[in-house]
VEXGU-653384 format. One record per atom (N, C-alpha, C): residue number from 1; residue in three letters; x, y, z. Coordinates in Angstrom, 1 decimal. Example, Ala and Ser with C-alpha at 12.3 -4.5 7.8 and 13.67 -1.06 7.14 Angstrom:
2
[site 1 'ALA' [13.2 -5.7 7.8]]
[site 1 'ALA' [12.3 -4.5 7.8]]
[site 1 'ALA' [13.2 -3.3 7.8]]
[site 2 'SER' [12.8 -2.2 7.1]]
[site 2 'SER' [13.7 -1.1 7.1]]
[site 2 'SER' [12.9 0.0 7.9]]
This chain:
170
[site 1 'MET' [0.7 -1.1 -0.3]]
[site 1 'MET' [0.5 -0.2 0.1]]
[site 1 'MET' [1.2 1.1 0.1]]
[site 2 'ILE' [0.6 2.2 -0.9]]
[site 2 'ILE' [1.1 3.5 -0.8]]
[site 2 'ILE' [0.3 4.7 -0.6]]
[site 3 'ASN' [1.0 5.5 0.0]]
[site 3 'ASN' [0.5 6.4 0.5]]
[site 3 'ASN' [-1.6 6.5 0.7]]
[site 4 'GLY' [-1.5 5.4 2.0]]
[site 4 'GLY' [-2.6 5.2 2.2]]
[site 4 'GLY' [-3.9 4.4 0.9]]
[site 5 'ASP' [-3.0 4.2 0.2]]
[site 5 'ASP' [-4.1 3.8 -1.0]]
[site 5 'ASP' [-4.9 2.5 -0.8]]
[site 6 'VAL' [-6.2 2.2 -1.2]]
[site 6 'VAL' [-6.8 1.0 -0.8]]
[site 6 'VAL' [-6.8 0.5 -2.1]]
[site 7 'THR' [-5.5 -0.5 -1.5]]
[site 7 'THR' [-5.5 -1.9 -3.3]]
[site 7 'THR' [-6.5 -2.5 -3.7]]
[site 8 'ALA' [-6.5 -3.7 -4.5]]
[site 8 'ALA' [-7.6 -4.1 -5.0]]
[site 8 'ALA' [-7.9 -5.2 -3.7]]
[site 9 'GLN' [-6.3 -6.1 -3.5]]
[site 9 'GLN' [-6.7 -7.1 -2.0]]
[site 9 'GLN' [-7.4 -6.3 -0.9]]
[site 10 'ASP' [-7.0 -4.9 -0.7]]
[site 10 'ASP' [-7.7 -4.5 0.5]]
[site 10 'ASP' [-9.3 -4.1 0.4]]
[site 11 'ALA' [-9.8 -3.8 -0.4]]
[site 11 'ALA' [-10.7 -3.7 -0.7]]
[site 11 'ALA' [-11.6 -5.2 -0.9]]
[site 12 'ILE' [-11.3 -6.0 -1.3]]
[site 12 'ILE' [-11.9 -7.8 -1.2]]
[site 12 'ILE' [-11.6 -8.0 0.1]]
[site 13 'GLU' [-10.8 -7.7 0.8]]
[site 13 'GLU' [-10.5 -8.2 2.7]]
[site 13 'GLU' [-11.8 -7.1 3.3]]
[site 14 'LEU' [-11.8 -6.3 3.3]]
[site 14 'LEU' [-12.7 -5.3 4.2]]
[site 14 'LEU' [-14.3 -6.2 3.6]]
[site 15 'LEU' [-14.3 -5.9 1.8]]
[site 15 'LEU' [-15.6 -6.4 1.9]]
[site 15 'LEU' [-16.2 -8.2 2.4]]
[site 16 'ASP' [-14.9 -8.5 2.0]]
[site 16 'ASP' [-15.1 -9.9 2.8]]
[site 16 'ASP' [-15.6 -9.5 4.2]]
[site 17 'LEU' [-15.1 -8.6 5.0]]
[site 17 'LEU' [-15.1 -9.1 6.5]]
[site 17 'LEU' [-16.2 -8.5 6.8]]
[site 18 'ILE' [-16.9 -7.3 5.5]]
[site 18 'ILE' [-18.6 -7.0 6.0]]
[site 18 'ILE' [-19.5 -7.8 5.5]]
[site 19 'GLU' [-19.5 -8.3 4.6]]
[site 19 'GLU' [-20.0 -9.4 4.4]]
[site 19 'GLU' [-20.6 -10.6 5.1]]
[site 20 'SER' [-19.2 -10.5 6.5]]
[site 20 'SER' [-18.8 -12.5 7.0]]
[site 20 'SER' [-20.4 -12.0 8.2]]
[site 21 'VAL' [-20.8 -11.0 8.7]]
[site 21 'VAL' [-21.8 -11.1 9.0]]
[site 21 'VAL' [-23.1 -10.6 9.0]]
[site 22 'GLY' [-23.3 -10.7 7.7]]
[site 22 'GLY' [-24.5 -10.6 6.6]]
[site 22 'GLY' [-24.6 -9.3 6.6]]
[site 23 'ILE' [-24.1 -8.4 6.1]]
[site 23 'ILE' [-24.3 -7.1 5.7]]
[site 23 'ILE' [-24.1 -7.0 4.4]]
[site 24 'GLU' [-25.4 -6.4 3.5]]
[site 24 'GLU' [-25.7 -6.2 2.2]]
[site 24 'GLU' [-24.6 -4.9 2.1]]
[site 25 'VAL' [-23.7 -5.2 1.3]]
[site 25 'VAL' [-22.8 -3.4 1.4]]
[site 25 'VAL' [-22.7 -3.3 -0.6]]
[site 26 'TYR' [-22.9 -2.4 -0.9]]
[site 26 'TYR' [-22.6 -1.8 -2.4]]
[site 26 'TYR' [-21.6 -1.2 -2.1]]
[site 27 'VAL' [-20.4 -1.3 -3.7]]
[site 27 'VAL' [-19.5 -0.3 -3.7]]
[site 27 'VAL' [-19.5 0.6 -4.8]]
[site 28 'ASP' [-19.2 1.9 -4.1]]
[site 28 'ASP' [-19.1 2.8 -5.0]]
[site 28 'ASP' [-17.9 4.0 -4.9]]
[site 29 'GLY' [-18.0 4.8 -5.6]]
[site 29 'GLY' [-16.9 6.3 -5.7]]
[site 29 'GLY' [-15.8 5.3 -7.2]]
[site 30 'GLY' [-14.6 5.4 -6.5]]
[site 30 'GLY' [-13.6 5.1 -7.4]]
[site 30 'GLY' [-13.6 3.5 -7.8]]
[site 31 'TRP' [-13.7 3.0 -6.3]]
[site 31 'TRP' [-13.4 1.2 -6.8]]
[site 31 'TRP' [-14.9 1.1 -6.9]]
[site 32 'GLY' [-15.9 1.6 -7.3]]
[site 32 'GLY' [-17.0 1.3 -7.8]]
[site 32 'GLY' [-17.2 1.5 -9.0]]
[site 33 'VAL' [-16.2 2.3 -10.0]]
[site 33 'VAL' [-16.2 2.6 -11.1]]
[site 33 'VAL' [-15.7 1.9 -11.4]]
[site 34 'ASP' [-14.3 1.2 -10.7]]
[site 34 'ASP' [-13.4 0.1 -11.4]]
[site 34 'ASP' [-13.8 -1.1 -11.2]]
[site 35 'ALA' [-15.1 -1.1 -10.3]]
[site 35 'ALA' [-16.0 -2.5 -10.2]]
[site 35 'ALA' [-16.7 -3.0 -11.7]]
[site 36 'LEU' [-17.2 -2.0 -11.6]]
[site 36 'LEU' [-17.9 -1.9 -12.9]]
[site 36 'LEU' [-17.1 -2.6 -14.5]]
[site 37 'LEU' [-15.7 -1.8 -14.6]]
[site 37 'LEU' [-15.1 -1.6 -15.4]]
[site 37 'LEU' [-14.4 -2.9 -15.6]]
[site 38 'GLY' [-14.3 -3.7 -14.1]]
[site 38 'GLY' [-13.7 -5.2 -14.2]]
[site 38 'GLY' [-11.7 -4.8 -14.0]]
[site 39 'ARG' [-11.7 -3.6 -13.6]]
[site 39 'ARG' [-9.8 -3.4 -13.6]]
[site 39 'ARG' [-9.7 -2.2 -13.2]]
[site 40 'GLN' [-8.9 -2.1 -11.8]]
[site 40 'GLN' [-8.2 -0.7 -11.8]]
[site 40 'GLN' [-7.6 0.2 -12.4]]
[site 41 'THR' [-8.5 0.9 -12.7]]
[site 41 'THR' [-7.6 2.3 -13.2]]
[site 41 'THR' [-6.8 3.3 -13.0]]
[site 42 'ARG' [-6.9 3.2 -11.3]]
[site 42 'ARG' [-6.0 4.3 -10.5]]
[site 42 'ARG' [-5.9 4.1 -9.2]]
[site 43 'PRO' [-5.2 4.5 -8.8]]
[site 43 'PRO' [-5.4 4.7 -7.2]]
[site 43 'PRO' [-6.0 4.7 -6.2]]
[site 44 'HIS' [-6.6 4.7 -5.1]]
[site 44 'HIS' [-8.0 4.8 -4.5]]
[site 44 'HIS' [-7.5 5.0 -3.2]]
[site 45 'LEU' [-7.8 6.6 -2.5]]
[site 45 'LEU' [-7.5 6.5 -0.8]]
[site 45 'LEU' [-8.3 5.8 0.0]]
[site 46 'ASP' [-9.7 5.3 -0.5]]
[site 46 'ASP' [-10.2 4.9 0.5]]
[site 46 'ASP' [-11.7 3.5 -0.4]]
[site 47 'LEU' [-12.5 3.1 0.5]]
[site 47 'LEU' [-13.6 2.3 0.1]]
[site 47 'LEU' [-14.5 2.7 0.4]]
[site 48 'ASP' [-15.4 3.0 -0.8]]
[site 48 'ASP' [-17.0 4.1 -0.5]]
[site 48 'ASP' [-18.0 2.7 -0.4]]
[site 49 'ILE' [-18.9 2.8 0.6]]
[site 49 'ILE' [-19.2 1.8 0.6]]
[site 49 'ILE' [-20.9 2.2 1.1]]
[site 50 'ASP' [-22.1 1.0 0.5]]
[site 50 'ASP' [-23.6 2.0 0.8]]
[site 50 'ASP' [-24.0 0.5 2.0]]
[site 51 'LEU' [-24.5 1.0 2.6]]
[site 51 'LEU' [-25.2 -0.2 3.4]]
[site 51 'LEU' [-26.4 0.4 3.8]]
[site 52 'PRO' [-27.7 -0.8 4.1]]
[site 52 'PRO' [-28.7 -0.1 5.0]]
[site 52 'PRO' [-28.4 1.0 6.3]]
[site 53 'TYR' [-28.8 1.6 6.9]]
[site 53 'TYR' [-28.8 2.1 8.0]]
[site 53 'TYR' [-29.1 0.8 9.1]]
[site 54 'ARG' [-30.2 0.6 9.0]]
[site 54 'ARG' [-30.7 -0.2 9.8]]
[site 54 'ARG' [-28.9 -1.5 10.2]]
[site 55 'ASP' [-28.6 -1.6 9.2]]
[site 55 'ASP' [-26.8 -2.7 9.7]]
[site 55 'ASP' [-25.9 -1.8 9.9]]
[site 56 'LEU' [-25.8 -0.4 10.2]]
[site 56 'LEU' [-24.7 0.6 10.8]]
[site 56 'LEU' [-24.5 0.2 12.2]]
[site 57 'PRO' [-25.5 -0.2 13.4]]
[site 57 'PRO' [-24.6 -0.7 14.9]]
[site 57 'PRO' [-23.6 -2.0 14.6]]
[site 58 'LEU' [-24.1 -2.8 13.7]]
[site 58 'LEU' [-23.3 -4.1 13.3]]
[site 58 'LEU' [-21.8 -3.9 12.7]]
[site 59 'LEU' [-22.1 -2.5 11.8]]
[site 59 'LEU' [-21.2 -2.4 11.2]]
[site 59 'LEU' [-20.1 -1.9 12.1]]
[site 60 'ARG' [-20.6 -0.9 12.8]]
[site 60 'ARG' [-20.0 0.1 14.0]]
[site 60 'ARG' [-18.9 -1.2 14.7]]
[site 61 'ARG' [-19.6 -1.9 15.3]]
[site 61 'ARG' [-19.1 -2.7 16.4]]
[site 61 'ARG' [-18.4 -3.8 15.0]]
[site 62 'LEU' [-18.2 -4.4 14.2]]
[site 62 'LEU' [-17.4 -4.7 13.8]]
[site 62 'LEU' [-15.9 -4.5 13.4]]
[site 63 'LEU' [-16.0 -3.2 12.9]]
[site 63 'LEU' [-15.5 -2.1 12.6]]
[site 63 'LEU' [-14.0 -1.8 13.7]]
[site 64 'ILE' [-15.0 -1.7 15.2]]
[site 64 'ILE' [-14.0 -1.5 16.2]]
[site 64 'ILE' [-13.3 -2.3 16.9]]
[site 65 'VAL' [-13.8 -3.7 16.5]]
[site 65 'VAL' [-13.0 -5.1 16.8]]
[site 65 'VAL' [-12.5 -5.1 15.6]]
[site 66 'ALA' [-11.5 -4.8 14.8]]
[site 66 'ALA' [-11.3 -4.9 13.2]]
[site 66 'ALA' [-9.9 -3.7 13.5]]
[site 67 'GLY' [-10.1 -2.7 14.5]]
[site 67 'GLY' [-9.4 -1.6 14.7]]
[site 67 'GLY' [-9.8 -0.8 14.3]]
[site 68 'PHE' [-10.6 -0.6 13.5]]
[site 68 'PHE' [-10.6 1.0 12.4]]
[site 68 'PHE' [-11.2 2.0 13.7]]
[site 69 'VAL' [-10.7 3.0 13.3]]
[site 69 'VAL' [-11.7 4.6 14.0]]
[site 69 'VAL' [-11.6 5.6 13.0]]
[site 70 'ARG' [-12.9 7.0 14.1]]
[site 70 'ARG' [-13.4 7.5 13.1]]
[site 70 'ARG' [-12.0 8.5 12.4]]
[site 71 'ILE' [-12.1 8.8 11.4]]
[site 71 'ILE' [-11.7 10.2 10.8]]
[site 71 'ILE' [-13.0 11.4 11.0]]
[site 72 'PRO' [-12.0 12.5 11.4]]
[site 72 'PRO' [-13.0 13.6 11.0]]
[site 72 'PRO' [-13.2 14.2 9.6]]
[site 73 'THR' [-14.3 14.2 9.2]]
[site 73 'THR' [-14.7 15.1 7.6]]
[site 73 'THR' [-15.3 16.1 7.8]]
[site 74 'ASN' [-15.2 16.8 6.6]]
[site 74 'ASN' [-16.3 18.3 6.4]]
[site 74 'ASN' [-18.1 17.1 6.5]]
[site 75 'ASP' [-17.9 16.3 6.2]]
[site 75 'ASP' [-19.7 15.6 5.6]]
[site 75 'ASP' [-20.1 14.9 6.7]]
[site 76 'THR' [-19.4 14.3 8.0]]
[site 76 'THR' [-19.8 13.5 8.2]]
[site 76 'THR' [-21.3 14.3 9.4]]
[site 77 'TRP' [-21.9 13.1 9.1]]
[site 77 'TRP' [-23.5 13.2 10.0]]
[site 77 'TRP' [-23.6 11.5 10.4]]
[site 78 'GLU' [-24.9 11.2 10.6]]
[site 78 'GLU' [-25.2 9.9 11.5]]
[site 78 'GLU' [-25.1 9.0 10.1]]
[site 79 'HIS' [-25.1 9.3 8.6]]
[site 79 'HIS' [-25.5 8.3 7.4]]
[site 79 'HIS' [-23.9 8.2 7.1]]
[site 80 'ASN' [-23.1 9.4 7.2]]
[site 80 'ASN' [-22.1 9.3 6.3]]
[site 80 'ASN' [-20.9 10.0 7.2]]
[site 81 'PHE' [-19.9 8.3 7.1]]
[site 81 'PHE' [-18.8 8.7 8.2]]
[site 81 'PHE' [-17.8 8.2 7.5]]
[site 82 'VAL' [-16.1 8.0 8.3]]
[site 82 'VAL' [-15.0 7.5 7.4]]
[site 82 'VAL' [-14.2 7.2 8.7]]
[site 83 'VAL' [-13.7 6.0 8.4]]
[site 83 'VAL' [-13.2 5.6 9.4]]
[site 83 'VAL' [-11.8 4.4 8.6]]
[site 84 'GLN' [-10.8 4.6 9.2]]
[site 84 'GLN' [-9.5 4.4 9.2]]
[site 84 'GLN' [-8.8 3.2 9.7]]
[site 85 'ASP' [-7.4 2.1 9.6]]
[site 85 'ASP' [-7.0 1.2 10.6]]
[site 85 'ASP' [-5.5 1.6 10.7]]
[site 86 'GLU' [-5.2 1.0 11.3]]
[site 86 'GLU' [-3.6 0.9 11.4]]
[site 86 'GLU' [-3.2 1.0 10.4]]
[site 87 'ARG' [-3.8 -0.2 9.1]]
[site 87 'ARG' [-2.7 0.2 8.0]]
[site 87 'ARG' [-3.3 1.1 6.9]]
[site 88 'MET' [-4.0 1.8 7.4]]
[site 88 'MET' [-4.3 3.0 7.0]]
[site 88 'MET' [-5.5 3.0 5.5]]
[site 89 'ARG' [-5.8 1.8 6.0]]
[site 89 'ARG' [-7.0 1.1 4.8]]
[site 89 'ARG' [-8.2 2.3 5.2]]
[site 90 'ARG' [-8.8 3.8 4.8]]
[site 90 'ARG' [-10.0 4.3 4.9]]
[site 90 'ARG' [-11.3 3.4 4.3]]
[site 91 'ILE' [-12.6 3.4 5.0]]
[site 91 'ILE' [-13.7 3.2 4.3]]
[site 91 'ILE' [-14.3 4.1 4.3]]
[site 92 'ASP' [-15.0 4.6 3.5]]
[site 92 'ASP' [-16.0 6.0 3.5]]
[site 92 'ASP' [-17.8 5.5 3.4]]
[site 93 'VAL' [-17.9 5.4 4.5]]
[site 93 'VAL' [-20.0 4.9 4.5]]
[site 93 'VAL' [-20.4 5.7 4.5]]
[site 94 'HIS' [-21.5 5.3 3.6]]
[site 94 'HIS' [-23.1 6.1 3.4]]
[site 94 'HIS' [-23.9 4.7 3.7]]
[site 95 'SER' [-24.8 5.3 4.3]]
[site 95 'SER' [-25.9 4.6 4.4]]
[site 95 'SER' [-26.9 5.3 4.3]]
[site 96 'TYR' [-28.3 4.1 4.0]]
[site 96 'TYR' [-29.7 5.0 3.5]]
[site 96 'TYR' [-30.7 3.9 4.1]]
[site 97 'ILE' [-32.3 4.9 3.9]]
[site 97 'ILE' [-33.6 4.0 4.4]]
[site 97 'ILE' [-34.4 4.1 3.4]]
[site 98 'LEU' [-34.4 2.7 3.1]]
[site 98 'LEU' [-35.8 2.8 1.4]]
[site 98 'LEU' [-36.8 1.8 2.0]]
[site 99 'ASP' [-38.0 2.5 1.5]]
[site 99 'ASP' [-39.3 1.8 1.7]]
[site 99 'ASP' [-39.8 0.6 1.3]]
[site 100 'VAL' [-40.6 0.2 1.2]]
[site 100 'VAL' [-40.5 -1.2 0.5]]
[site 100 'VAL' [-40.3 -1.4 -0.9]]
[site 101 'ASP' [-40.7 0.5 -1.5]]
[site 101 'ASP' [-41.0 0.1 -2.3]]
[site 101 'ASP' [-39.4 0.4 -3.5]]
[site 102 'GLY' [-38.8 0.5 -2.6]]
[site 102 'GLY' [-37.2 1.1 -2.7]]
[site 102 'GLY' [-37.3 2.5 -3.1]]
[site 103 'ASN' [-38.0 3.6 -1.9]]
[site 103 'ASN' [-38.0 4.9 -2.6]]
[site 103 'ASN' [-37.0 5.2 -0.9]]
[site 104 'ASN' [-36.2 6.1 -1.2]]
[site 104 'ASN' [-35.6 6.5 -0.4]]
[site 104 'ASN' [-36.7 7.4 0.4]]
[site 105 'VAL' [-36.5 7.3 2.2]]
[site 105 'VAL' [-36.9 7.5 3.3]]
[site 105 'VAL' [-36.3 8.0 4.4]]
[site 106 'GLY' [-35.1 8.3 4.0]]
[site 106 'GLY' [-34.1 8.8 5.2]]
[site 106 'GLY' [-32.5 8.4 4.4]]
[site 107 'GLY' [-31.7 9.4 4.8]]
[site 107 'GLY' [-30.4 8.9 5.2]]
[site 107 'GLY' [-29.9 9.1 3.6]]
[site 108 'VAL' [-29.0 8.8 3.8]]
[site 108 'VAL' [-27.7 9.0 1.7]]
[site 108 'VAL' [-29.2 9.0 0.9]]
[site 109 'ALA' [-29.3 9.7 -0.1]]
[site 109 'ALA' [-30.6 10.0 -1.1]]
[site 109 'ALA' [-30.0 8.6 -2.0]]
[site 110 'TYR' [-29.7 7.4 -1.8]]
[site 110 'TYR' [-30.3 6.2 -2.5]]
[site 110 'TYR' [-31.5 6.3 -3.0]]
[site 111 'PHE' [-31.5 5.3 -4.0]]
[site 111 'PHE' [-33.2 4.7 -4.1]]
[site 111 'PHE' [-32.9 3.3 -4.9]]
[site 112 'GLY' [-34.0 2.4 -4.8]]
[site 112 'GLY' [-33.4 0.8 -4.8]]
[site 112 'GLY' [-33.2 0.8 -6.5]]
[site 113 'HIS' [-32.8 1.2 -6.8]]
[site 113 'HIS' [-32.6 1.1 -8.3]]
[site 113 'HIS' [-31.2 1.7 -8.1]]
[site 114 'HIS' [-30.5 2.3 -7.6]]
[site 114 'HIS' [-29.3 2.9 -7.6]]
[site 114 'HIS' [-28.7 1.1 -7.0]]
[site 115 'LEU' [-29.0 0.7 -6.4]]
[site 115 'LEU' [-28.3 -0.6 -6.0]]
[site 115 'LEU' [-28.8 -1.8 -7.0]]
[site 116 'THR' [-28.5 -1.7 -8.0]]
[site 116 'THR' [-29.1 -2.9 -8.6]]
[site 116 'THR' [-27.7 -3.7 -9.9]]
[site 117 'GLY' [-26.2 -2.7 -9.6]]
[site 117 'GLY' [-25.3 -3.3 -10.3]]
[site 117 'GLY' [-24.3 -4.2 -9.1]]
[site 118 'THR' [-23.6 -5.0 -10.6]]
[site 118 'THR' [-22.6 -6.1 -9.8]]
[site 118 'THR' [-21.4 -5.4 -11.5]]
[site 119 'GLY' [-20.0 -5.8 -10.5]]
[site 119 'GLY' [-18.9 -5.7 -11.1]]
[site 119 'GLY' [-17.6 -6.5 -10.5]]
[site 120 'SER' [-16.7 -6.6 -10.8]]
[site 120 'SER' [-15.6 -6.9 -10.0]]
[site 120 'SER' [-14.5 -6.4 -9.8]]
[site 121 'ILE' [-13.6 -6.9 -8.6]]
[site 121 'ILE' [-12.7 -6.2 -8.0]]
[site 121 'ILE' [-11.9 -7.1 -7.5]]
[site 122 'GLY' [-10.0 -7.7 -8.7]]
[site 122 'GLY' [-9.7 -8.3 -8.3]]
[site 122 'GLY' [-10.4 -9.9 -8.7]]
[site 123 'GLY' [-11.3 -10.0 -9.5]]
[site 123 'GLY' [-11.6 -11.2 -9.5]]
[site 123 'GLY' [-12.6 -11.8 -8.8]]
[site 124 'ARG' [-13.3 -11.2 -8.1]]
[site 124 'ARG' [-13.9 -11.1 -6.9]]
[site 124 'ARG' [-15.6 -10.0 -7.2]]
[site 125 'THR' [-16.3 -10.9 -7.0]]
[site 125 'THR' [-17.6 -10.2 -8.0]]
[site 125 'THR' [-18.3 -9.1 -6.8]]
[site 126 'VAL' [-18.8 -8.4 -7.0]]
[site 126 'VAL' [-19.1 -6.9 -5.8]]
[site 126 'VAL' [-20.5 -6.5 -6.3]]
[site 127 'ARG' [-21.1 -6.2 -5.4]]
[site 127 'ARG' [-22.2 -5.1 -5.4]]
[site 127 'ARG' [-22.3 -3.9 -5.9]]
[site 128 'CYS' [-22.8 -3.1 -6.5]]
[site 128 'CYS' [-22.4 -2.0 -6.9]]
[site 128 'CYS' [-23.4 -1.2 -7.5]]
[site 129 'ILE' [-23.1 0.3 -7.4]]
[site 129 'ILE' [-23.6 1.1 -8.6]]
[site 129 'ILE' [-23.9 1.2 -9.6]]
[site 130 'PRO' [-24.6 0.7 -10.3]]
[site 130 'PRO' [-24.6 0.2 -11.7]]
[site 130 'PRO' [-24.1 1.8 -13.0]]
[site 131 'VAL' [-23.7 0.9 -14.0]]
[site 131 'VAL' [-22.9 2.2 -14.7]]
[site 131 'VAL' [-23.7 3.4 -14.9]]
[site 132 'ASP' [-25.2 3.5 -15.8]]
[site 132 'ASP' [-25.8 4.9 -15.6]]
[site 132 'ASP' [-26.0 5.8 -14.7]]
[site 133 'THR' [-26.2 5.2 -13.7]]
[site 133 'THR' [-26.5 5.6 -12.0]]
[site 133 'THR' [-25.4 6.6 -11.8]]
[site 134 'MET' [-23.8 5.8 -12.3]]
[site 134 'MET' [-22.5 5.8 -11.8]]
[site 134 'MET' [-22.4 7.2 -12.3]]
[site 135 'ILE' [-22.3 7.3 -13.7]]
[site 135 'ILE' [-22.3 8.4 -14.1]]
[site 135 'ILE' [-22.8 9.8 -13.8]]
[site 136 'ALA' [-24.2 9.7 -13.6]]
[site 136 'ALA' [-24.7 10.4 -13.1]]
[site 136 'ALA' [-25.0 10.9 -11.6]]
[site 137 'PHE' [-23.9 10.3 -11.1]]
[site 137 'PHE' [-23.6 11.0 -9.8]]
[site 137 'PHE' [-22.7 11.4 -9.8]]
[site 138 'HIS' [-21.7 11.9 -11.0]]
[site 138 'HIS' [-20.6 12.5 -10.8]]
[site 138 'HIS' [-21.0 14.1 -11.5]]
[site 139 'LEU' [-22.4 14.2 -11.6]]
[site 139 'LEU' [-22.6 15.2 -11.8]]
[site 139 'LEU' [-23.1 16.2 -10.6]]
[site 140 'GLY' [-23.4 17.6 -11.1]]
[site 140 'GLY' [-24.2 18.3 -10.0]]
[site 140 'GLY' [-22.9 18.7 -8.7]]
[site 141 'TYR' [-21.9 19.0 -9.3]]
[site 141 'TYR' [-20.5 19.2 -8.5]]
[site 141 'TYR' [-19.3 19.3 -9.4]]
[site 142 'GLU' [-18.8 20.0 -9.1]]
[site 142 'GLU' [-17.6 20.6 -10.1]]
[site 142 'GLU' [-16.7 19.5 -9.8]]
[site 143 'PRO' [-16.4 18.7 -10.7]]
[site 143 'PRO' [-15.5 17.2 -11.5]]
[site 143 'PRO' [-14.4 17.9 -11.7]]
[site 144 'ASP' [-12.9 17.1 -11.2]]
[site 144 'ASP' [-11.4 17.5 -11.1]]
[site 144 'ASP' [-11.0 16.3 -12.3]]
[site 145 'GLU' [-9.8 16.4 -12.2]]
[site 145 'GLU' [-9.5 15.4 -13.5]]
[site 145 'GLU' [-10.2 13.3 -13.0]]
[site 146 'ASP' [-9.9 13.2 -12.2]]
[site 146 'ASP' [-10.6 11.9 -11.8]]
[site 146 'ASP' [-11.6 11.6 -11.7]]
[site 147 'ASP' [-12.2 12.4 -11.5]]
[site 147 'ASP' [-14.2 12.4 -12.1]]
[site 147 'ASP' [-14.4 12.2 -13.8]]
[site 148 'TYR' [-13.4 13.2 -14.3]]
[site 148 'TYR' [-13.3 13.0 -16.0]]
[site 148 'TYR' [-12.8 11.5 -16.4]]
[site 149 'ALA' [-11.8 11.1 -15.5]]
[site 149 'ALA' [-11.1 10.1 -16.4]]
[site 149 'ALA' [-12.2 8.7 -15.8]]
[site 150 'ASP' [-12.9 8.6 -14.9]]
[site 150 'ASP' [-13.6 7.9 -14.3]]
[site 150 'ASP' [-14.7 8.0 -15.3]]
[site 151 'VAL' [-15.6 8.6 -15.4]]
[site 151 'VAL' [-16.4 8.8 -16.5]]
[site 151 'VAL' [-16.8 8.7 -17.7]]
[site 152 'LEU' [-15.1 9.3 -18.2]]
[site 152 'LEU' [-14.6 9.1 -19.4]]
[site 152 'LEU' [-14.9 7.5 -19.7]]
[site 153 'ALA' [-13.8 6.8 -19.0]]
[site 153 'ALA' [-13.5 5.4 -18.8]]
[site 153 'ALA' [-15.1 4.8 -18.9]]
[site 154 'LEU' [-16.1 4.5 -18.3]]
[site 154 'LEU' [-17.2 4.3 -18.1]]
[site 154 'LEU' [-18.2 4.8 -19.4]]
[site 155 'CYS' [-18.1 5.5 -20.2]]
[site 155 'CYS' [-18.7 6.3 -21.3]]
[site 155 'CYS' [-17.7 5.6 -22.1]]
[site 156 'GLU' [-16.7 4.9 -22.3]]
[site 156 'GLU' [-16.2 4.5 -23.4]]
[site 156 'GLU' [-16.6 2.8 -23.7]]
[site 157 'ALA' [-16.1 1.7 -22.6]]
[site 157 'ALA' [-16.6 1.1 -21.9]]
[site 157 'ALA' [-18.2 0.4 -22.4]]
[site 158 'PHE' [-18.7 1.2 -21.8]]
[site 158 'PHE' [-20.6 0.5 -22.2]]
[site 158 'PHE' [-21.5 1.6 -23.1]]
[site 159 'ASP' [-20.0 2.7 -23.8]]
[site 159 'ASP' [-21.0 3.1 -24.9]]
[site 159 'ASP' [-21.7 3.9 -24.6]]
[site 160 'ARG' [-21.9 5.1 -23.6]]
[site 160 'ARG' [-22.2 5.8 -23.0]]
[site 160 'ARG' [-21.8 7.5 -24.0]]
[site 161 'PRO' [-22.9 8.5 -24.4]]
[site 161 'PRO' [-22.3 9.6 -24.5]]
[site 161 'PRO' [-21.6 10.0 -23.2]]
[site 162 'LEU' [-20.5 11.0 -23.6]]
[site 162 'LEU' [-20.2 11.6 -22.7]]
[site 162 'LEU' [-20.6 12.8 -22.0]]
[site 163 'PRO' [-20.8 12.8 -20.9]]
[site 163 'PRO' [-22.6 14.1 -20.3]]
[site 163 'PRO' [-21.3 15.8 -20.3]]
[site 164 'ALA' [-22.2 16.5 -20.9]]
[site 164 'ALA' [-21.5 18.0 -21.5]]
[site 164 'ALA' [-21.0 18.6 -20.2]]
[site 165 'ALA' [-21.1 18.4 -18.9]]
[site 165 'ALA' [-20.4 18.9 -17.7]]
[site 165 'ALA' [-18.4 18.2 -18.3]]
[site 166 'PHE' [-18.5 17.2 -18.9]]
[site 166 'PHE' [-17.1 16.7 -19.4]]
[site 166 'PHE' [-16.7 17.0 -20.2]]
[site 167 'GLU' [-17.1 18.2 -21.2]]
[site 167 'GLU' [-16.8 18.5 -22.3]]
[site 167 'GLU' [-15.5 18.9 -22.3]]
[site 168 'ARG' [-15.3 19.7 -21.2]]
[site 168 'ARG' [-13.9 21.1 -21.2]]
[site 168 'ARG' [-13.0 20.6 -20.8]]
[site 169 'PHE' [-12.7 18.9 -20.5]]
[site 169 'PHE' [-11.4 18.0 -20.4]]
[site 169 'PHE' [-11.5 17.8 -21.4]]
[site 170 'ARG' [-11.6 18.0 -22.8]]
[site 170 'ARG' [-11.1 17.2 -23.9]]
[site 170 'ARG' [-10.2 18.1 -24.4]]
């Protein structure tokens, strides 16, 4: 691990740990993009995960036992926080509350249709955000070079048009 990057092996170990206690977790962010692509395209500072709010108490206990501590961030709240262990593996946790129809009724604004993708990290199948939603999640804020690279890779791999917000990077 270089500069606190979360490697593919780290991501697999962390997902295995979380899923070992029955938590249904989805990969988001940079690793979510790479999972959709089936290959790592760049280093990742963290592993972004999405899970039901009801599973947060179990996740918190699991992470404490595994040696993770909270890292203060400017977007920490009840449904979003960052943890890190002594190996510098960082997890950005996002939780949501959905009703029986998949509508968001609390937490981070995920909906049931946002949680339908599958991908692969280091040969391991993972749940993730689907392609079109992942592209849409990169809109609505000022994108940087990593955002552009992520969206361009998805658009090229899945034959999607590059959103206008990214044309300035060409």
